[in-house]
N, C-alpha and C positions, 0 to 999 in steps of 0.2 A: 474452538477449532481442534481441540484435543482428539476427538473421535476419529476424524478423517486422517489427520496426520499420523496418529498412532497406529491406525490400521495399516496405512500404506507403509510406514517405516518398519512395522513389525514384519510385514511380508518381505521387505528388502533386506532386513537384518538377518534373515535366514540364509542369505547367500553371502559368502565371504569372497567378494570380488573387489577388484581394483580397476578403475578406469580413469580416463582423463576427466578433469573438472572444467566445465565451462562456466567460469565465474562471472563473466560480464555480458558478453555480447551474443546476439543472434542476428546473423546477417548485418554485422557492423552496428547493431543497436542492442540496447537492453531489451529483454523480452517485454518488460512492463510498459515500454514506450507505446505499444500498440493497444494498451488499455486506456480508459479515459473517455468513455462515451458521455454524452450529455447527461446531466443530473446524476452523476456517479462520483464515487470517491475511490481513488486508487491508493492502496497501502502497499508499500514494499519494505521488507524487513530483512536486514542482514542477519541471517540465521546464526552465524557464529558469534555475533555480538549480543543478540537479544532474544532469539527464539526460545531458548531454555527458560529464561526468566518469565516470559509471558505465557508459554504453553506447557511448561513442566515436562519437557522432553528429556529423556534419559541421555546421558553422555554418549553411549554407544550408538544411539540412533542419530543424535545430533551431528555426529561426525559425517554422516552421509549427505547432509543438507547444506547448501550454500545460501540460498535465498528463497523467501516466500513472497509472492506478489498476488494480491487479490483485489478485485474490483467489486464494489457493492452498488446495487442500483435497483430502481423500481421502474417498471414499464408503464405504470398507470398513474402517473402524477396527475391530479385533478386540478390543483391550484398552482398558479404561477409562483406563489410565495411559500410553498410547502418546503420545509427544511428537513434534511435527513436527521433522524433521531437515533442516537447511538444506543439508546435503551430499548429500541424496537427492531433490532437487526434480524430477528427471526422472520420478519415479513419481507426481507429483501432478498433478491436474487444475488448470486455471487458466481464469479468465475476467476480463473487465474492459473498460476503454475507454481510448482516446486522445482527448484534447480539444485543440482548436486551431482553425486556420483551414481548415476542410474543408467547402466547399459540398456539400450532400447530392447533388444531381443529378450534378455533375461527378465527385465521388468514386466513386459507384456506377457511372457510365458508364465510367470508367477501368478499374475492376475487371472490368466486363462485357466490355470489349474486349481485356483482357490474357489471353493463352492459358494462363497459369499458374493462372488462377482459373476455376472452374466455377460457374455459377448453380445454386442449390438452391432449389426451390420448396416451400413449406409451405402448410398450410391458411390461410384467411383472408387471402390475398394476401401472406403473409409470405414473405420470401426472404432469402437470404444468398449469399455467394460463398466457395467452399471452395478451399483450396490443399492438394492431396493430399500433396505433398512435405513441407510444413510441418505438416500435420495440424491446420489451423486454419480456422475460419469467421469471416468478417468482413462487416460491413454498417454503413452510415451511416443510421440511422433519422431523423436530423435533421441540419441543418447544424451543423458544429463538433463532432460526436460520432461516433466510430467504435467500434462494439462488436466484441470479438473473444473467441473461446473455442476450446479444443481439446476441449470437452465438448458440452453440449446448448445449441445456439444458441437454440432456441425458449424454453427455460426462462430463459436469460439475458435475452432480449428482454422477456419478460413480467414477470419479477421485478424487473428493475432499470430498465426503461424504461416499458413500457405500463401495467402495474399495479404500479408500484414500491412496495415497502414499506420504509420507513425503519428501519434497524436501528441506525445510529450516531447518537446524539443530536447536535443542532446545536452545542451548546457544545463538545463533544469534536471534532466535525468542523471547526469553525473553527480550533482549535488545530492540527490535523493539516494543514489546507490552507495555513495561513500559515507553516508551518515548511519547512525544507529537505526533509524527508520525515516521514511519519507512519506508524505501525503500529497496527493494531487487531486484537486477538486475541479472538475471540468465545467462546473457552473456554480453560481452562488447558492443554489438550492441544496447543493450537496454538503454545505458547510456544517460541521459539527461544533458543539460547544467544547473547545479544547483550551479555554482560558484566555484567548485573545479578546481584548475589549473592543470588538467591532460590532456595532449595532446592525440589526437585520437590514435597516434602510441603507446602510453603507455596503453591506454584502451584495445587495441586489444591483449595485453599480460595478461589480467586479466581473470580468470576463473569465478569469481563472485564478486559482490560488495554489501555489506550491509551497509547502512547509517541510522542514526537516529538523531533527533533533540530533545533536552531536555533543562530544566532549571537547572542552578546551584542553590545553596541555596540562593544566593543573587539575584535570578531571572534574571540573565543574561543568554542568550541563548548560547548553545554550540553544536558542532557537534561531533558525535562519529561514530564508524563503524569498519568493517573488510573488507579489500580488499584482496582477494586470487589471487595470481599471478601464473604464469606457472613455476616459479623456485624461489629459494631463492635469486639468484643474481638479478633477476628482482624486487623482493620485496625490496632489499637494494637500488636499483637505484631509485625506486619510493619514498622511504622514504627520500632520499637525495633531490629529486626534490621538494617534498611537503614542507619539512622543509625550503629549500632555498627560495621557493616562499613565504612562510609565513613570514620569516624574512625580505625579500625584501619589502613586502607590509607594514609591520610595520615601517620600516625605511622611506619608501616613504611618509607615512602619519605622520611621526614624532611622532609615538606612542611608549610607552615603550614596550620592548619585553616581559617582564614578565617571569614567570618560564616556560621554555621549556621542563622540565623534564616530560616524560611520554606522551607528545602530540602525538609522533609517535614512536611506538616500533615494533620490528620484532619478529615474532614467526614462525620459519621455512619459508614457502612460503607465509606467511600472514603478511600484514601490518595492525597494529591496530592503530586506531585513538581514542584518549580519551580526551574528554572535550576540544576540539579545540574551542576557543572563536569565536563567530559569531557577526559581526556588524549588525546593523539594515539593511544595504544594502545587506549583505550576506543573511540575513533571507528573505528579499524581493525576492531575486533571487530564493530561494528554494520555497517560497510561491507561486511563479508564476505558478508552476506546478499545484497547487490546484485551482488557479484561472482559469486555462485552463480546469481542470477536471470539474469545476462547470458548464461548458457549454456543457459537453460531453453528458450527458443523457437527 
């Protein structure tokens, strides 16, 4: 993702401006709550905590950005059991937003005056700026928000901004937004290999998956999330599977089990994961998604 972000932030770094920061909400919701179409993965990243690590952004540019949210998807799934492959992201469409200190008028004016960007006019006075080399369209519909996509900009604008429909419930979005990064999988086919011992047969019984990574007070990493299954029975089965796998791994590595209370709890058809300890190896598996994303744009 280096190319797009660096191009955008270079343009904005030419302007020494200060504006209000919209850290969280758009119409009382997080922007990324309107992402999450079927067979897609939503990634939202706290820029101040992790953007520099994954995308090698310079400090001066990083100060402008609060959050990066992106949705990856394919429109032409042919098989019901096709799973998203993080090593094949070049073949996926993407759309999302950068949030930070970006005044609308100045941002769009800079894009208009830069020869690498061409203004695109749509109906109802809607416009964007296209970079042919990068294959991306960009526009700031309001201050502090920059939309981008390599697919259909009009659809992005309407579905996530003008006539936005919330797809990710606020309790889940709060957990995602307050973590280092959060993942939301709108269908099991969107699941990536990030180290969880969930067989594909079990994934296909999930309605949605929300996962996030954060630090405990002692700076150790942990995994949290909510997996919604198709029935309470399936939720119980997955709980047993994950707990057994966790215990087996600990014993295999001759590590203490620690307190298992609350790691996996059931709430009707939902399995809640809370502060599941992550080893450095586990974290590297999850981070591999962002290493692949960094080459996408």
